[in-house]
C-alpha positions in Angstrom: 0.0 0.0 0.0 2.8 2.4 1.0 4.7 1.6 -2.2 1.6 2.3 -4.4 1.0 5.6 -2.6 4.6 6.7 -3.2 4.5 5.6 -6.8 1.3 7.5 -7.4 2.7 10.6 -5.8 5.9 10.3 -7.9 3.8 9.8 -11.1 1.6 12.9 -10.4 4.7 15.0 -9.5 6.4 13.9 -12.8 3.3 14.7 -14.9 2.9 18.2 -13.3 6.6 18.9 -13.9 6.5 17.8 -17.5 3.2 19.4 -18.4 4.3 23.0 -17.4 5.7 23.8 -20.9 2.3 22.8 -22.4 0.7 25.8 -20.8 3.6 28.2 -21.6 3.1 30.8 -24.3 5.0 33.7 -25.5 3.8 37.2 -24.6 3.5 40.4 -26.6 6.3 42.2 -24.8 8.1 42.8 -28.1 5.3 45.0 -29.2 4.4 48.6 -28.2 1.0 48.2 -26.5 0.9 51.9 -25.7 1.0 53.1 -29.3 -1.1 51.0 -31.7 -0.6 51.8 -35.4 -3.3 52.1 -38.0 -2.2 51.6 -41.7 -4.0 51.5 -45.0 -2.5 48.5 -46.8 -2.8 45.9 -49.6 -3.0 42.3 -48.5 -0.2 40.2 -50.2 -0.9 37.0 -48.3 -3.1 35.6 -45.5 -1.9 32.5 -43.8 -4.7 30.7 -42.0 -2.7 28.3 -39.9 -1.9 27.4 -36.3 -0.6 28.5 -33.9 -1.2 32.1 -35.3 -2.5 33.4 -38.5 -0.3 35.8 -40.4 -1.2 38.8 -42.5 1.3 40.0 -45.0 0.8 43.6 -46.3 2.3 46.2 -48.7 2.1 49.7 -47.4 2.8 52.5 -49.9 3.9 55.9 -48.5 3.2 59.4 -50.1 6.4 59.1 -52.2 5.4 55.7 -53.7 7.8 53.7 -51.6 6.5 50.3 -50.6 7.1 48.7 -47.2 6.4 45.0 -46.6 4.8 44.3 -43.2 4.1 41.0 -41.4 1.3 41.0 -38.8 0.8 38.1 -36.5 -2.8 37.5 -35.2 -4.7 35.0 -33.2 -5.3 31.3 -34.1 -7.9 30.3 -36.7 -10.1 29.1 -33.8 -10.1 32.6 -32.1 -10.6 34.4 -35.4 -13.5 32.1 -36.3 -15.2 33.1 -33.0 -14.8 36.7 -34.1 -16.5 36.0 -37.5 -13.5 35.4 -39.7 -13.0 32.7 -42.3 -10.0 31.6 -44.2 -11.3 33.7 -47.0 -11.8 36.9 -45.0 -8.6 38.4 -46.5 -7.3 37.8 -50.0 -4.3 39.0 -51.9 -5.1 42.4 -53.4 -7.6 43.4 -50.8 -7.2 47.0 -49.6 -7.7 47.2 -45.9 -7.1 49.4 -42.9 -5.5 47.5 -40.0 -4.8 48.5 -36.4 -2.1 46.6 -34.6 0.7 46.8 -32.1 4.0 47.6 -33.8 7.4 46.0 -32.8 9.3 48.1 -30.3 12.5 47.6 -32.2 11.2 49.3 -35.4 11.0 46.1 -37.5 8.1 46.0 -39.9 6.2 43.5 -37.9 3.3 43.7 -35.5 0.7 41.8 -33.5 -3.0 42.4 -34.1 -4.6 39.9 -31.7 -5.4 42.3 -28.9 -8.5 44.4 -28.0 -6.9 47.2 -30.1 -6.4 45.0 -33.2 -8.9 45.2 -36.0 -9.3 45.1 -39.8 -11.6 47.5 -41.6 -12.6 46.1 -45.0 -13.4 48.3 -48.0 -17.1 47.8 -47.5 -16.8 49.2 -44.0 -17.2 45.8 -42.1 -14.9 45.6 -39.1 -13.2 42.3 -38.1 -11.8 42.1 -34.6 -9.2 39.6 -33.4 -9.5 39.4 -29.6 -9.7 36.3 -27.4 -13.3 35.2 -26.8 
């Protein structure tokens, strides 16, 4: 009986120790959550895949220079709960997107917060927050 109790305790302790990384997740500390950015952009690619969807954009400035941005968002499951489908964005779509920019100035961002949203040309708004 004592051996079974010790073995059970050891098994539970091992499972708890090994399962910790399963619940770990990266944060958004690399992004500036105090200064969200809103850009008018053209979608070049929309990757509907786990663990996070990706939105690739071209942004043209007043001088005609094109900047290529990569925006990370939530998982397809979260976006689906917000009314998205894998066809919500398509190459060539002109959108307005609000997201958190990278603190280091790289042309990347994260849109999966309460501030993140996409406004489609017809005025529909797609949000990306956890639900």
